C-alpha positions as a Markdown table, in Angstrom:
| # | Residue | x | y | z |
|---|---|---|---|---|
| 1 | Met | 0.0 | 0.0 | 0.0 |
| 2 | Ser | 1.4 | 3.4 | -1.0 |
| 3 | Val | -0.2 | 6.8 | -1.2 |
| 4 | Ser | 2.7 | 8.5 | -3.1 |
| 5 | Gly | 1.2 | 8.3 | -6.6 |
| 6 | Ile | -2.4 | 9.2 | -5.8 |
| 7 | Pro | -3.4 | 12.4 | -7.6 |
| 8 | Ile | -4.3 | 15.3 | -5.3 |
| 9 | Lys | -4.6 | 19.1 | -5.7 |
| 10 | Ser | -2.5 | 21.5 | -3.7 |
| 11 | Leu | -4.4 | 24.2 | -1.7 |
| 12 | Gln | -3.7 | 26.5 | -4.7 |
| 13 | Gly | -5.5 | 24.1 | -7.0 |
| 14 | Glu | -2.4 | 22.6 | -8.7 |
| 15 | Asp | -2.3 | 19.0 | -9.7 |
| 16 | Thr | 0.3 | 17.0 | -7.7 |
| 17 | Thr | 0.9 | 13.8 | -5.7 |
| 18 | Ile | 2.1 | 13.1 | -2.2 |
| 19 | Gly | 5.2 | 11.5 | -3.9 |
| 20 | Ala | 6.2 | 14.9 | -5.3 |
| 21 | His | 6.7 | 16.1 | -1.7 |
| 22 | Leu | 8.4 | 13.1 | -0.2 |
| 23 | Gly | 12.0 | 12.9 | 0.8 |
| 24 | Lys | 12.7 | 10.3 | 3.5 |
| 25 | Gly | 9.2 | 10.6 | 4.9 |
| 26 | Ala | 6.2 | 12.7 | 5.9 |
| 27 | Leu | 3.5 | 13.1 | 8.5 |
| 28 | Val | 0.1 | 13.3 | 6.8 |
| 29 | Val | -2.5 | 15.1 | 9.0 |
| 30 | Asn | -6.1 | 16.0 | 8.4 |
| 31 | Val | -6.4 | 19.5 | 9.7 |
| 32 | Ala | -9.0 | 22.1 | 10.6 |
| 33 | Ser | -8.9 | 25.8 | 11.5 |
| 34 | Lys | -11.7 | 26.0 | 14.0 |
| 35 | Cys | -11.0 | 22.9 | 16.1 |
| 36 | Gly | -10.0 | 22.6 | 19.8 |
| 37 | Leu | -6.9 | 20.8 | 18.4 |
| 38 | Thr | -6.0 | 23.5 | 16.0 |
| 39 | Pro | -3.1 | 24.7 | 18.2 |
| 40 | Gln | -1.4 | 21.5 | 17.1 |
| 41 | Tyr | -0.4 | 23.5 | 14.0 |
| 42 | Thr | 2.4 | 25.0 | 16.2 |
| 43 | Ala | 4.0 | 21.6 | 16.9 |
| 44 | Leu | 3.4 | 20.5 | 13.2 |
| 45 | Glu | 5.3 | 23.6 | 12.0 |
| 46 | Gln | 8.1 | 22.9 | 14.6 |
| 47 | Leu | 8.4 | 19.3 | 13.2 |
| 48 | Gln | 8.8 | 20.9 | 9.7 |
| 49 | Lys | 11.5 | 23.2 | 10.9 |
| 50 | Thr | 13.3 | 20.5 | 12.9 |
| 51 | Tyr | 13.3 | 17.7 | 10.4 |
| 52 | Gly | 12.8 | 19.5 | 7.0 |
| 53 | Glu | 16.5 | 19.5 | 6.2 |
| 54 | Arg | 16.7 | 15.8 | 6.8 |
| 55 | Gly | 14.1 | 15.0 | 4.1 |
| 56 | Phe | 11.0 | 15.1 | 6.2 |
| 57 | Thr | 7.8 | 17.1 | 5.7 |
| 58 | Val | 4.4 | 17.6 | 7.2 |
| 59 | Leu | 1.5 | 17.3 | 4.7 |
| 60 | Gly | -1.8 | 19.0 | 5.7 |
| 61 | Phe | -5.2 | 18.0 | 4.4 |
| 62 | Pro | -8.0 | 20.4 | 5.5 |
| 63 | Cys | -11.2 | 18.6 | 6.2 |
| 64 | Asn | -14.7 | 19.9 | 7.1 |
| 65 | Gln | -16.3 | 16.6 | 8.1 |
| 66 | Phe | -16.0 | 17.0 | 11.9 |
| 67 | Gly | -18.3 | 19.7 | 13.3 |
| 68 | Gly | -17.9 | 21.9 | 10.3 |
| 69 | Gln | -14.6 | 23.1 | 11.7 |
| 70 | Glu | -12.9 | 23.9 | 8.4 |
| 71 | Pro | -15.6 | 26.0 | 6.6 |
| 72 | Gly | -13.2 | 28.4 | 4.8 |
| 73 | Ser | -12.2 | 28.6 | 1.2 |
| 74 | Ala | -8.7 | 27.6 | 0.1 |
| 75 | Glu | -7.6 | 31.2 | 0.3 |
| 76 | Glu | -9.0 | 31.6 | 3.8 |
| 77 | Ile | -7.4 | 28.4 | 4.9 |
| 78 | Glu | -4.0 | 29.4 | 3.5 |
| 79 | Thr | -4.2 | 32.9 | 5.1 |
| 80 | Phe | -5.2 | 31.5 | 8.4 |
| 81 | Cys | -2.4 | 28.9 | 8.5 |
| 82 | Ser | 0.3 | 31.3 | 7.4 |
| 83 | Thr | -0.6 | 34.3 | 9.5 |
| 84 | Thr | -1.7 | 32.5 | 12.7 |
| 85 | Phe | 0.8 | 29.6 | 12.8 |
| 86 | Gly | 3.4 | 30.5 | 10.2 |
| 87 | Val | 2.8 | 27.2 | 8.3 |
| 88 | Thr | 5.4 | 26.5 | 5.7 |
| 89 | Phe | 4.6 | 22.9 | 5.0 |
| 90 | Pro | 2.6 | 21.8 | 1.9 |
| 91 | Met | -1.2 | 22.0 | 2.3 |
| 92 | Phe | -3.6 | 20.3 | 0.0 |
| 93 | Glu | -7.2 | 20.8 | -1.1 |
| 94 | Lys | -10.0 | 20.3 | 1.3 |
| 95 | Val | -10.9 | 16.6 | 1.3 |
| 96 | Glu | -13.3 | 14.1 | 2.9 |
| 97 | Val | -11.5 | 11.5 | 5.0 |
| 98 | Asn | -14.6 | 9.3 | 5.8 |
| 99 | Gly | -17.7 | 8.1 | 4.0 |
| 100 | Pro | -18.5 | 7.6 | 0.3 |
| 101 | Gly | -16.7 | 10.8 | -0.7 |
| 102 | Arg | -13.5 | 9.8 | 1.1 |
| 103 | His | -10.4 | 10.8 | -0.9 |
| 104 | Ala | -8.3 | 7.9 | -2.2 |
| 105 | Val | -5.3 | 8.9 | 0.0 |
| 106 | Phe | -7.5 | 8.3 | 3.1 |
| 107 | Thr | -9.0 | 5.2 | 1.7 |
| 108 | Glu | -5.4 | 3.8 | 1.9 |
| 109 | Leu | -4.5 | 5.4 | 5.2 |
| 110 | Thr | -7.6 | 4.3 | 7.2 |
| 111 | Gly | -6.5 | 0.7 | 6.7 |
| 112 | Val | -3.6 | 1.4 | 9.1 |
| 113 | Gln | -4.0 | 0.6 | 12.8 |
| 114 | Glu | -3.7 | 3.4 | 15.3 |
| 115 | Gln | -0.7 | 3.2 | 17.7 |
| 116 | Glu | -2.8 | 4.0 | 20.7 |
| 117 | Ser | -6.0 | 1.9 | 20.2 |
| 118 | Gly | -4.7 | -0.8 | 17.8 |
| 119 | Glu | -7.7 | -0.2 | 15.6 |
| 120 | Ala | -7.9 | 0.7 | 11.9 |
| 121 | Gly | -10.9 | 2.3 | 10.2 |
| 122 | Asp | -12.5 | 5.7 | 9.9 |
| 123 | Val | -10.8 | 8.8 | 11.0 |
| 124 | Ala | -12.1 | 9.8 | 14.5 |
| 125 | Trp | -11.6 | 13.6 | 14.3 |
| 126 | Asn | -9.4 | 16.4 | 13.0 |
| 127 | Phe | -5.6 | 16.1 | 13.5 |
| 128 | Ala | -5.3 | 12.3 | 13.0 |
| 129 | Lys | -1.7 | 11.6 | 11.9 |
| 130 | Trp | 0.0 | 9.0 | 9.6 |
| 131 | Leu | 3.8 | 8.7 | 9.3 |
| 132 | Ile | 4.7 | 7.5 | 5.8 |
| 133 | Asp | 8.1 | 6.5 | 4.5 |
| 134 | Ala | 10.0 | 7.6 | 1.3 |
| 135 | Asp | 7.9 | 5.2 | -0.8 |
| 136 | Gly | 4.6 | 6.6 | 0.5 |
| 137 | Lys | 3.9 | 3.5 | 2.7 |
| 138 | Pro | 2.3 | 4.1 | 6.1 |
| 139 | Val | 4.5 | 3.1 | 9.0 |
| 140 | Ala | 2.5 | 4.5 | 11.9 |
| 141 | Arg | -0.9 | 6.1 | 12.7 |
| 142 | Phe | -1.5 | 8.4 | 15.7 |
| 143 | Ser | -4.8 | 9.5 | 17.2 |
| 144 | Pro | -5.9 | 13.2 | 17.0 |
| 145 | Arg | -5.2 | 13.7 | 20.6 |
| 146 | Thr | -1.6 | 12.5 | 20.3 |
| 147 | Thr | 0.3 | 15.7 | 19.8 |
| 148 | Pro | 2.8 | 16.1 | 17.0 |
| 149 | Asp | 5.6 | 16.7 | 19.6 |
| 150 | Ser | 4.7 | 13.7 | 21.8 |
| 151 | Pro | 7.6 | 11.3 | 22.4 |
| 152 | Glu | 6.0 | 8.5 | 20.4 |
| 153 | Val | 5.6 | 10.7 | 17.3 |
| 154 | Val | 9.1 | 12.2 | 17.6 |
| 155 | Glu | 10.7 | 8.7 | 18.2 |
| 156 | Ala | 8.9 | 7.3 | 15.1 |
| 157 | Ile | 10.1 | 10.2 | 13.0 |
| 158 | Glu | 13.7 | 9.7 | 14.3 |
| 159 | Arg | 13.6 | 6.0 | 13.5 |
| 160 | Leu | 12.2 | 6.7 | 10.0 |
| 161 | Leu | 14.9 | 9.2 | 9.3 |
| 162 | Gly | 17.7 | 7.1 | 10.7 |
């Protein structure tokens, strides 16, 4: 299973793939601007700064499926992320992560078991996280409440980057 070649659009509407942004690995996150977990953007950006030169990136996928917490347009999302949290990592078009409209990236990712619960399946909420390797294969999944700077996430990134 790999998500690297699945077509996706950037937040600016350009055709791309996750693979176009992969070095040694990435953390894929479904994000939202008006969520209680939105402050996780700070730690996500810190991961980008800390590990970016080592071939790692964060990849943000806005999603409005949980409580309507990402209602904005692409331009509004981009402005919010850059001005509020200084986000420099790649952001993609708003997607659905569950249900019949689920984007193909998340069709693949939801098959991965969460580290905390050991369960695979639907995304529970905003800020679920998947660590993927250089080939776009998932190596770990973390729950929304597991912060990006938690020891288990940082250790998994360190192992991936060697």
